[in-house]
N, C-alpha and C positions, 0 to 999 in steps of 0.2 A: 113268371117273375114280373112284379109290378113295373119297375123301371126299364124302358126300352128306348137316360138323359145325360295399358298395353293392348294388342289385338289377340291375346291368348285368352280364350273363354272356355275353360274346362274346370272340372271339379266344383268345389263349393261356390265359386263365383257364378258359374253358370246355373247351378241349381237354385240360387237365390232368385232367378227369373221366375221360377215356378212357385207361386205363392197365392194363397187364397185371396189376398187383397187385389190381385190382378183379375179376379173373377168375382168381384164383389156383387155385381149385378146378377151373377149366376147362382148366388147362394140359395135361392128357393130350390134349385135343382139339387144342390148338395143336401139340403134339409130333407127332400123327398127320398134321396138315397139312404140317408141315415135312418129315416123312419122305417124304410124297408129292412135295413140291416138289423135294427132292433127287433122287428117282428120276426125276421128269419132266425135270429139267434135265440129269441124267446127265453132270456135268462129267468130262472125261477127262484122263488124264495129259498135261501140257504145255499145257492150255488156260488161259484167263483167266476167272476168275469173280469177281463182285462181289455184295455185299449192300448195298443202299441203305437207310440208316437202320439200321445194323448193331448199335446198342445195345451190349450187353455182349460181343458178338463170337462167340457160340456157333456161328452158322451159317458164319461166315468160317473158323473153325477146321475145321469139317467140309469146307468147300470146299478148304482147304489140303491136307487129307489126300487128297482125291480127285484134285486136279491134280498133286500130288507136287512134288518139288524143281525140276522143269523148267517148272512152271506158275506161275500167279500168282493169289493169293486176296486180295482187297482189300475192306475194310469202309469205307463212306463214312458219316460220322456228324457232325452239327453240334454235339452236346453235348460240350464238352471233358472233363467228368468221366467220361462214358461212354467216350470215346476212351481216356482214361488207364486206366480199368478194363479195357478190352478189350486194350490193349497189355500190361498186367501179366499178364492171363490167358494171352495168347499166349506171353509170355516163360516163364512157369511151365510151360507145356505143351511148350516147345521147338518151337513151331509157326513155320512160315514165313509165317503170315498177317500182313498189313499193314493198318494203319488210317490213314485220312487224313481231315482235316476237309473237310466239304463238305455239300451238301444236294441234294435231288432236282431242284432247278432248275438247279444248276450242278455237274455231275459233273466232278471234276478228273481226267478221263481223255481220252485221244485218241479221235478218231472211228474207228469200226470197229476197236476194240481189244479187245472183250469177247465171249467165247463164251457165257457164261451169267450171267444177272442175276436177283437175287431182290429183291423189295421187299414187306415185310410190314407191314400196318397203318400205312402212312404217308399214303396218299391221303385218308383221312378228315380229315386235318389241313391239306390243301392248298387254297388259294384258286384256283389256276390249274393244275388237274391235267393239262390238255392240254400245258402247257409241260414238265411233268415227264416225260410219256410221250415227248414229242419228244426230250428229252435221252437217254432210254433207247434210242430208235431210233437216235439219232446214234452212240452208243458201241458198239452191237451190230455185230458183223461180219455180212456176209451169211450166213444160216444160223444165226446166233446165236439163243439161246433166252432167254425171260424168263418168270418166274412172278410175277404180282401177286396178293397176298392182302389182303383188307380186309373189315372188318365192315360190315354194313348195319343201322343202328339202327332202320330201319323194320320190321325183323323181330323186334324185342325182345318177349319174353313175360315178364310178371310175374303169377304166380298163387300163392296166392289174393289176393283184394282186390276192393273195389268197382270195377266196370268203369269208371265215370267217373273215379274217383281214379287208377286205373292208367293210363288213357288220358292224363290230364293230366300225370302224371309222365313217361311216355314222350315226350309231345310237348315237355315241357320239355327233356329230353335232346336230342331231335332239333333243337329250335330253337336250341340252344346248342353245337352241334358244327359245325365248319366245313363238312364235307361228310358228313352223316349217312348218305347213301345211296350212299357210295363203292362199296360192294361190287357193286351191280347195274350200275354205270356202267363197270366195268373193261373189258368186251369192246368197247364202243363207243369208248372212249378209245384202245385199242390199234389197233383197225381204222382209225380216223381218222388215226393216225400212220403208216399204211402197213404195219403188222404183220399177220400172218395168225394167226387163232385155231386152236389145235390141240385144246384141251380146256377145259371149264368145269365146275366142280362147286362143292359147298358142304358145309359141316359146321356143325352146331349146337353152339355152345359152351355147355354146360349147367353152371351153378354147382352144386356139391355141396350137397345139402339141409342139411347140418350148418352151413353158413355163415349160414343164416337170411336176413334181408333183405340183408345184405351192405353194404359201405361205399358202393358206387355208388348203390344205391337210397336209402340214408339221406341221402346228400348231395343227390341230385337231387330227392327229395321235399321237402327243406328249401328248395331253389330254387323249387319249384312253389308253396310257401307264400309265399315272398318276392314272387313275381310275382302273387299273388292268385288263382291257378288253383284251389287247394284251401285248406282251412282247416287250422290246426294240429291240430285235433281229428281231421280226416280223415286227416292224415298219421300221427298216433299210432295210429289204428285200423288203417291199412294195415300199419304196422310190427308191430303186435300180431298181425294176421292172418298175416303172414309168419312170425313167430316161432312161432305156434301150428302153422302148416303144417309148419315144420321139425321140430317135436317129433312130429307125427303122421305125417310122411312125405308129406303132401299139399302139396307145394310144387314150383314150377318157375320158374326164372329162366334165360333163355337169350337169346342173340343169334346170328344166323347170319353166318358168315364165308364169303366167296366166294373161290375161287382160279381163276385163269385162266392157262393156258399158251399162249404165242404164240411165233412166230419171225419173223425178218427174212428176206424172200424173197431167194433167191440172185441 
């Protein structure tokens, strides 16, 4: 496989921490993973392809180009604002891509109606991921392919900084994400749903050093202070260490995202 890249903080509030904007500098890594996903899924003219949690719709537009006018490319997205933005994007591009409201637990598609499915960075937000994989298995045709991609926050690296402080900051993030270890669990979820694994790989998403500590570390370290895991002085020192590291080039912030290709047996 090509890529080898109050003080109560639970539920939706915590999950808002995990956002692509926090990894803006790592987007080249996301693009490489998406390129691999499209190659692995290889949607053909006339096929049906879906993106679950389609966001702004970029991957659905790519699917629409691949399946052509005789195929179907659908984005499933629960956020009405993102749906509207994706629809506008498709209209402006003259694309046949369609977008429908729905979520990973209730895909608004018929059984055995999909040839290729993509789901990127959704499972870390799910409380019952097995149900979501069951829905994917339901809509896939025999021989249909799926790529799941998700972060594993147990792989997060923050350098430089006091090891105890860094540990507590990462543990704060892990403790306030619905499924922080989603990435490593994807193969087992797919296998239990009756799908067969074809490929597994990973890619480290590395934040550009010029971003310094970044918005995510700043927010999560403040949460660590709020829960009493570190002091405000320790937080300020961590942020200062990261800023100094950014200036000298001695900085590394990353998380690993895992990607799994599977298919539904014939």
